[in-house]
C-alpha positions in Angstrom: -47.6 6.8 20.9 -47.0 9.4 17.9 -46.0 8.1 14.4 -42.1 7.9 14.3 -41.0 9.3 11.5 -37.4 7.8 9.4 -34.1 9.6 11.1 -32.8 9.8 7.6 -33.4 13.5 7.2 -32.2 14.5 10.6 -28.9 12.2 10.3 -27.9 13.9 7.2 -26.3 16.0 8.4 -24.1 13.8 10.5 -24.0 11.5 7.8 -22.2 14.2 5.5 -20.0 15.4 7.9 -18.6 11.8 8.6 -18.5 11.1 4.9 -16.3 14.1 4.3 -14.2 13.4 7.1 -13.4 10.2 5.7 -12.8 11.0 1.9 -10.5 13.5 3.5 -8.5 12.2 6.1 -5.9 10.3 4.1 -6.5 12.2 0.8 -3.2 14.3 1.1 -0.6 12.6 3.0 2.2 11.8 1.7 4.3 8.4 3.0 6.7 9.8 5.2 3.3 11.5 6.9 2.4 8.1 7.6 5.7 6.9 9.1 4.9 9.3 12.1 7.2 12.4 11.0 4.1 14.6 10.3 3.4 16.9 13.3 -0.2 16.9 12.8 -0.5 13.5 12.7 -2.1 11.6 15.8 1.2 10.1 17.3 2.1 13.8 17.9 -1.3 14.1 20.0 -0.9 14.4 23.7 -5.1 13.3 24.2 -7.4 12.1 21.7 -11.2 13.9 21.8 -13.9 11.1 22.3 -15.5 10.0 18.6 -19.0 11.7 19.7 -17.3 14.7 20.9 -18.3 17.2 17.7 -20.8 14.8 16.6 -24.4 16.3 16.3 -26.9 14.7 18.3 -30.1 13.4 16.2 -33.5 14.9 17.1 -35.4 12.5 19.5 -38.1 12.3 17.1 -40.3 9.1 17.0 -40.0 6.6 14.3 -42.6 4.5 12.9 -42.8 0.6 13.7 -44.8 -1.8 11.5 -46.8 -4.7 13.3 -45.1 -8.0 12.5 -46.8 -10.8 14.3 -44.1 -13.2 16.2 -43.0 -16.7 15.4 -44.7 -18.9 17.9 -42.7 -21.2 20.2 -40.8 -24.2 18.9 -37.6 -26.7 20.3 -35.4 -24.2 19.2 -36.6 -21.6 22.2 -35.4 -24.0 24.5 -31.7 -24.5 23.3 -29.1 -22.5 25.9 -28.7 -19.1 23.5 -32.5 -18.7 23.6 -33.4 -20.0 26.7 -33.7 -16.5 28.4 -36.3 -15.6 25.9 -38.2 -18.5 26.4 -38.2 -17.7 30.2 -39.1 -14.0 29.8 -41.8 -15.1 27.5 -43.4 -18.1 30.2 -42.9 -14.7 33.0 -45.3 -12.7 30.9 -42.4 -10.5 29.3 -42.7 -12.3 25.6 -43.5 -10.1 22.5 -46.1 -7.4 22.9 -46.2 -4.4 20.6 -48.0 -2.4 23.4 -45.4 -2.9 25.8 -42.5 -2.3 23.3 -44.1 1.0 22.0 -44.1 2.2 25.7 -40.5 1.4 26.5 -39.6 3.0 23.8 -41.4 5.9 24.5 -39.5 6.2 27.9 -36.4 5.6 25.7 -37.0 8.5 24.0 -37.9 10.8 27.0 -34.8 9.7 28.6 -33.0 10.6 25.1 -34.4 14.0 25.0 -33.4 14.9 28.6 -29.9 13.8 27.7 -29.8 15.8 24.6 -30.8 19.1 26.7 -28.4 18.1 29.4 -25.3 17.7 27.2 -24.0 21.2 26.7 -24.7 21.7 30.5 -23.2 18.4 32.0 -21.8 15.6 29.6 -21.7 13.5 32.6 -25.0 13.8 33.3 -26.0 13.5 29.9 -24.4 10.4 29.4 -26.3 8.9 32.2 -29.4 9.6 30.6 -28.3 8.2 27.3 -27.5 5.1 28.8 -31.0 4.9 30.8 -32.5 5.6 27.2 -30.2 2.6 25.4 -31.4 0.2 28.2 -35.3 1.4 27.5 -34.5 1.2 23.7 -33.1 -2.1 24.7 -36.2 -3.7 25.8 -38.5 -2.4 23.3 -36.3 -4.3 21.3 -36.6 -7.4 22.6 -40.2 -6.8 23.4 -41.3 -6.6 19.9 -39.0 -8.7 17.6 -38.7 -8.8 13.6 -40.2 -5.5 13.1 -39.5 -2.1 12.2 -39.7 -0.9 16.3 -37.1 -3.0 16.9 -34.9 -2.0 13.9 -35.6 1.5 15.3 -34.4 0.4 18.9 -31.5 -1.2 17.9 -30.3 2.0 16.1 -30.8 4.2 18.9 -29.4 2.1 21.8 -26.7 2.4 19.6 -27.4 5.9 19.4 -27.2 6.2 23.5 -24.2 4.3 24.1 -22.4 6.3 21.3 -23.0 9.6 22.8 -22.2 8.1 26.5 -18.8 7.4 24.7 -19.4 3.6 25.4 -18.2 2.8 21.8 -17.8 -0.6 22.2 -21.3 -1.1 23.3 -22.4 0.7 20.3 -20.2 -1.1 18.2 -22.3 -4.3 19.2 -25.6 -2.9 19.3 -24.8 -1.8 15.3 -23.8 -5.2 14.8 -26.4 -6.8 15.8 -28.5 -4.1 13.8 -26.8 -5.0 10.5 -27.1 -8.7 11.0 -30.9 -9.1 11.7 -31.5 -5.9 9.3 -28.7 -6.1 6.7 -30.6 -3.7 4.3 -31.5 -1.3 7.0 -32.5 2.3 6.3 -29.9 3.3 8.7 -26.5 2.0 7.0 -25.0 4.9 6.0 -25.7 6.5 9.6 -24.0 2.8 10.8 -21.5 3.3 8.6 -21.0 6.9 9.9 -20.7 5.9 13.6 -18.2 3.1 12.8 -16.2 4.3 11.1 -15.7 7.8 13.6 -15.3 4.9 16.5 -12.7 2.7 14.4 -10.7 6.2 13.9 -11.1 7.2 17.3 -9.4 3.7 18.7 -6.8 4.0 16.4 -6.0 7.6 17.1 -6.2 6.6 21.1 -3.8 3.5 20.4 -1.3 5.8 18.3 -1.2 8.5 20.9 -0.8 6.0 23.8 0.4 2.7 22.3 0.1 -0.1 24.5 0.8 -3.8 24.2 -1.3 -5.9 22.4 -2.0 -8.2 25.7 -2.6 -5.2 27.6 -5.8 -5.3 29.4 -8.2 -2.6 30.1 -10.6 -2.7 33.1 -11.2 0.8 32.8 -12.4 2.5 29.9 -15.7 1.8 28.4 -14.7 3.8 25.2 -12.3 0.8 24.2 -11.7 -2.4 23.8 -10.3 -4.7 26.8 -7.4 -5.5 24.8 -6.0 -5.3 20.9 -7.4 -1.5 20.3 -5.7 -1.7 17.0 -6.9 -5.0 15.8 -10.6 -4.5 17.1 -10.0 -0.9 15.0 -9.3 -2.6 11.7 -11.3 -5.0 12.1 -14.3 -2.8 12.0 -12.8 -1.0 8.5 -12.7 -4.3 7.3 -16.2 -5.2 8.5 -18.1 -2.2 7.0 -16.0 -3.2 3.7 -17.6 -6.9 3.6 -21.5 -5.3 5.4 -21.6 -2.2 3.0 -19.2 -2.9 0.1 -21.4 -0.3 -2.3 -21.4 2.0 0.9 -20.2 5.4 1.0 -17.4 4.8 3.3 -16.2 1.1 2.0 -13.1 3.1 0.2 -12.4 5.2 2.9 -12.5 2.3 5.4 -10.0 0.1 3.1 -7.8 3.0 3.4 -7.6 4.0 7.1 -7.3 0.0 7.1 -4.1 0.2 4.8 -2.9 3.4 6.3 -3.5 1.9 9.6 -1.3 -1.3 8.9 1.3 0.9 7.0 2.0 2.7 10.3 2.5 -0.1 12.0 5.3 -1.3 10.0 3.1 -4.3 8.4 3.5 -3.7 4.9 2.3 -6.9 3.5 -0.8 -6.3 4.7 -1.0 -2.5 3.7 0.2 -3.7 0.1 -3.2 -6.0 0.4 -5.5 -3.2 1.1 -4.3 -1.1 -0.9 -3.8 -3.4 -3.8 -8.1 -4.1 -2.7 -8.4 0.0 -2.9 -6.9 -0.1 -6.6 -9.0 -3.1 -8.1 -12.4 -3.1 -5.7 -13.0 0.8 -6.5 -11.7 2.0 -9.7 -14.3 5.2 -9.1 -12.7 6.0 -5.6 -11.2 9.4 -5.0 -8.2 7.6 -3.0 -7.1 6.1 -6.3 -4.0 8.5 -6.1 -2.9 7.5 -3.0 -4.0 3.8 -3.2 -0.8 4.1 -6.1 1.3 6.2 -4.6 1.2 4.6 -1.3 1.2 1.0 -2.8 4.8 1.8 -4.2 6.2 2.7 -0.8 4.7 -0.4 0.9 5.9 -2.6 -2.2 9.2 -1.6 -1.4 9.1 -1.8 2.1 8.0 -5.1 2.0 10.4 -6.5 -0.6 13.3 -8.7 1.9 16.3 -8.8 -0.4 18.1 -10.1 -3.3 18.0 -13.4 -1.7 13.9 -13.5 -2.2 11.3 -13.0 -5.1 11.5 -9.6 -6.6 7.8 -9.6 -8.0 7.4 -6.4 -5.5 9.9 -4.8 -7.4 8.4 -5.2 -10.7 5.0 -4.1 -9.6 6.3 -1.3 -7.8 7.7 0.0 -10.6 4.4 -0.6 -12.9 2.9 1.5 -10.2 5.1 4.7 -10.9 4.8 4.0 -14.8 0.9 4.4 -14.0 0.6 7.0 -11.7 2.7 9.1 -14.1 0.4 8.5 -16.5 -3.3 8.3 -15.0 -2.1 11.2 -12.2 -0.1 13.6 -14.3 -0.9 16.7 -11.8 -0.7 14.8 -8.5 2.5 13.3 -10.3 4.0 16.7 -10.7 3.5 17.4 -6.8 4.8 14.2 -5.7 7.9 14.1 -8.3 10.6 13.9 -5.9 9.3 10.9 -4.1 8.5 9.1 -7.4 11.7 9.9 -8.6 13.2 8.8 -5.2 11.0 5.2 -5.7 12.1 5.0 -9.3 15.8 4.8 -8.7 15.7 2.6 -5.5 13.5 0.0 -7.9 16.0 0.5 -10.5 19.0 -0.1 -7.9 17.2 -2.9 -6.1 16.5 -5.1 -9.6 20.5 -4.3 -10.6 21.8 -6.0 -7.7 19.3 -8.8 -8.0 21.3 -9.3 -11.2 24.8 -8.3 -9.7 24.3 -11.3 -6.8 23.2 -13.7 -10.0 26.6 -12.6 -11.9 28.8 -12.9 -8.3 27.3 -16.1 -7.6 28.1 -17.7 -10.9 31.5 -16.2 -10.7 32.4 -17.5 -7.8 31.3 -21.0 -9.0 33.7 -20.4 -11.7 30.8 -21.1 -14.3 31.8 -17.6 -16.1 29.8 -18.0 -19.1 26.6 -17.6 -16.9 28.3 -14.7 -15.2 28.8 -12.8 -18.2 25.0 -13.4 -19.1 24.2 -11.1 -15.9 26.9 -8.8 -16.0 25.7 -8.2 -19.9 22.2 -7.7 -18.7 23.6 -5.0 -16.0 25.7 -3.7 -19.2 22.4 -3.4 -21.4 19.4 -2.7 -19.1 21.0 -1.0 -15.9 23.6 1.6 -17.4 21.9 4.1 -14.5 22.7 2.2 -11.9 26.4 1.9 -10.3 26.4 -1.8 -11.1 26.8 -0.9 -14.6 30.2 0.0 -13.9 31.4 -2.5 -11.8 30.2 -5.1 -14.3 32.0 -3.7 -16.5 35.6 -4.1 -14.8 34.3 -8.1 -14.2 33.9 -8.4 -17.6 37.5 -7.5 -18.4 38.7 -9.9 -15.7 36.8 -12.7 -17.0 37.0 -12.2 -20.5 39.5 -15.5 -21.5 37.8 -17.5 -18.5 36.2 -20.6 -19.9 32.5 -20.5 -19.8 32.2 -23.8 -17.6 34.9 -25.4 -14.8 37.4 -28.0 -15.2 35.8 -31.4 -14.3 37.5 -32.3 -11.2 37.2 -36.0 -11.2 36.2 -37.0 -14.9 37.0 -40.6 -14.0 34.8 -40.7 -11.4 32.5 -39.4 -13.9 32.8 -42.3 -16.4 32.1 -44.7 -13.7 28.5 -43.6 -14.3 26.2 -43.9 -17.1 25.2 -41.2 -19.2 22.1 -39.5 -17.7 20.8 -38.4 -20.8 18.1 -41.2 -22.1 19.1 -43.1 -25.1 15.9 -42.5 -27.7 16.7 -46.1 -29.2 16.6 -47.8 -26.0 13.1 -45.9 -25.3 11.5 -46.8 -28.2 12.7 -50.8 -27.7 11.7 -50.6 -24.0 7.8 -49.3 -25.3 7.9 -51.8 -28.2 6.6 -55.4 -25.8 3.8 -53.2 -24.4 2.6 -51.8 -27.9 2.4 -55.4 -28.8 0.5 -56.8 -26.4 -1.6 -54.2 -26.3 -2.8 -55.4 -30.0 
């Protein structure tokens, strides 16, 4: 069997192209595009091209493997999870480098045949890709814990990917990452997973289905919850390769996916994570810009906490200071967001003032009206506060006690300092 060369050179074009796709996918989209009003958005797409459709197929040249002695059998080999492997060993289908290399070569032959068929007949090519994937899988099983297994797992995933079996392709990639966390295919694995997740999201947006709908006919997507599986891949990419080329792209893609779904709390979490975890990412502006909208949309109203408003106002100031060029481009949206923040914060002050005025606690009410007059002159609540201040100018700070005789029946709730001292004295004497 000829020496197998690394696929990095052969896959470089693929990785670079996917990296560029990820880096530009959401780089220039204001939040109204994410809401589905963009005529070019996936929501307006009637059909979605398969993830592998425009991907260059890597060359089928062989890869090198290293000889690793498989571990001897033990009690663990008879556990239910390992019984299949044990039976293969007992049946003479155990670890064998020679057998693995032969199976790998059969996979290579089927793979080359698939590449030749692909331009003419995509259906027949898919059949050959699946045949190649099966041979690669068998090769990986026959020589575990070796470079050959690492190569075979990746090639098995490639066969499934180009046959448009994306669920199975992702399974092989996850097995590869679990067994070889620092695999030399790390960038290529990330590129494939990004395309798969992106395809599933576009498919979900083009043909929205219930989370509980069951898919029994299309092997290119999960059986249930296509959206959930897509964002899970993005999330796993951030965990499996946090310093990878597409880690920040995956974070932004997940945030945008939740944004489109209307789950603004989740979107805000991912935008915040992108801002903090990837400070040098080219997506920093969009993480700030879209984070503003996510925080405003996640705000529940004056009856709830107002932290989201404070954070949104801070982000607006950061955007204008750190991204002046982009801020000028989106000044209209930023200005609208700023005025919305100011209005919502003033509304909170007005609600507090109205609450105390309703209770006839006019001292507290006047305090909140003064805050509106001092800090929120740019909102309509300032004029309303001015009117109310005039109306309650002569009102007492606190309401009259309705039943003073009833209050006198109960002791003063404030503790007497002398009584406290007398109560402590015996305890101090005992301690001495």
